N, C-alpha and C positions, 0 to 999 in steps of 0.2 A: 524753465525748470519748475517753477511753481505750479504751473498748469498740471504736471504729473503727479506732484507730491500730494495733493489732497485726494485724488482718485486711488492712488496706491494705498494710502493709509485707511480709506474705507474697505477696500477689497481685502486688506490684511486683517481687519476687524472681523469681517464676515467670515473669513476662513478659520479664524481663532474660534468664533461663536459656533461654527458648524462642527468643530472637533470636539466639543464638550459632550460628556456622556448623556444619555437620554434619561438615565434614572436620577437626575438631578433633584435633590430635596432641599426644602427650605431649612435653615438652621433651627434646631431645637424641635423639629417635627417627629423625631425618633424618641424624644423624652416623654416620660408619663405627664399627665396633667397635674399641676400643682396641688389640686384638691385631694388627690389620692395619697400625697406624702402627709405623715403626721407632723404636726407642729412641734418644734423642739421645746422640751420642758425647761423653763428657766428657774434656777435655784434662787430662793430669796436671798438678798444681800445681807451683810452683817447689820445688826442693830446700830442705829446712828446714836451718837453722844449729843445730848442736848447740853449746851453750855448754860450755866446760870452764873451770873455775876455776883460776886461777894463784895460787900462794903467793907472798906478797911477803916477801922476805928483805932487811932493810935493809943488811945487811953487803956484799951483792953488787951493790947498786944505789945510786944517789943517793938520799938521803932528802929528799923533797919537803917535809917539815914541819920541816927544821932551821931554827931561828930565826936562826942566824948567816948562813946562805945567803940567806934572805929579806932581812935587813937589808942585806947586801951588794948584792943586786939592786936594792933600792929606792934605795940610795945611788948605784948606777951609773946608774939611770935619771934620778935628780935631776942628776947631773953632765952627763949627755947632753943633758937639757933645758936646762941652763944654757949648754953649749957651743954647742948648736944655736941658741939665741937669746941672744946676748950681752946684748941689751937686758934680758931677764929677770934675768940676773945682776945687772946694775947696779941694777935696780928693787929687788931683793932686799936689796941692801947699804945702800941710803940711808934716812934717817928718813922717817917717813910725815907728810904734811901733815895738818891737821885736817879738810879737806874729803874726804879719802879714806875717812873713817868712814861717808860717807853714800852711798846707792845713787844712781846717775846719774838715776834716774826721779824722785828727790825734789829735784833741783836744778833750778832754773828761772833762766834768763838774763833780767834785768830791765832791763839798760841797759849803755851803754858811754861811757867817758870817754877823751879824749886830751889829752895835754900834752906838746909838744915831741917829737914822734916816738915817744912811748911811749903805748901803748894799754892801757887797763885796762877789763875787763869787770866788771860788777856781777851777782853771782849771789845768789839767795835760797834760803836752807835753813832750815826750821823757823822762819820769821818774821825771820830775821837776814840782813843783807846782808854779803857778803864781796867784797872786791876780788880780782880773778884777772888775771894778766898772763901773757904767753908764757912757757912753761916751767913753770907752776904745774901742780900734780897735783890731780885731783879724781875722785871715783868709786871704786867698789871693784875695778875691773879694770886697776889701774895706769894710770888715764888721765892724759895729759899734754896741756896746752893747746898746740896747734901753730899756730893761727891765730885772729885776732879781726878781725871786720869789723863793718859798721853793724847788721847784723840777725842775725848767728849768732857761734858759738863753735865751732871746729873741735878736736876731740880725736883723739888716737891712743891706743887701748887694746891691751893685751896679753890676749888670752884663748886658752884651751885648746880645741882642736877635738876632735871625738869620738875621734880617734886618739891624743890625748894630746900632740900638738904644739902649741907656743906660736906664735900668729900675731897680726899686727897687724890691727886693726880701726879704721876711720875712723868717728867718731860726731860728729854735728852738733847742737849745742844751738841752738835757734832762739829769737829774742827773743819773750817773751811779752807782748804788749800788753795793757794793762789794759782791760776792757770798762767802758763807762760806763754 
């Protein structure tokens, strides 16, 4: 079988070569010579900036690494934030409630009770029930209970925005009904 394979391949190659058109040209032979084309004009690039090092002399300028100046600036920021939100200053002065140690995501509202115009909500944290009333604090963002109704608990939280300013945020804890 190998005896016939090589002659058949040679014959097939000759037939294919014979079928090629007679006006076969080399690639690129129809193009104009490169000398006849104008060279592209290059625009000059932007001017380069030459860096010149400056020597830092602490005696003639303010020292940015002075610890006293940094402490003063931080203290000033703290007082500005406290003056900006008087609520924050009040929150920082008072004693913390036990429910403020827990993240708001771990606190669930499980019920509500009312007796004589006084409403009390029941919240569950780590398997324990806690009574919560208007004015109680819970959550780690200075949360304060501002409303209790049949199906939810309204909170006002103080949070810091990306610019560093303290703002109020309303949060709603919804009653978690037990699935049967």
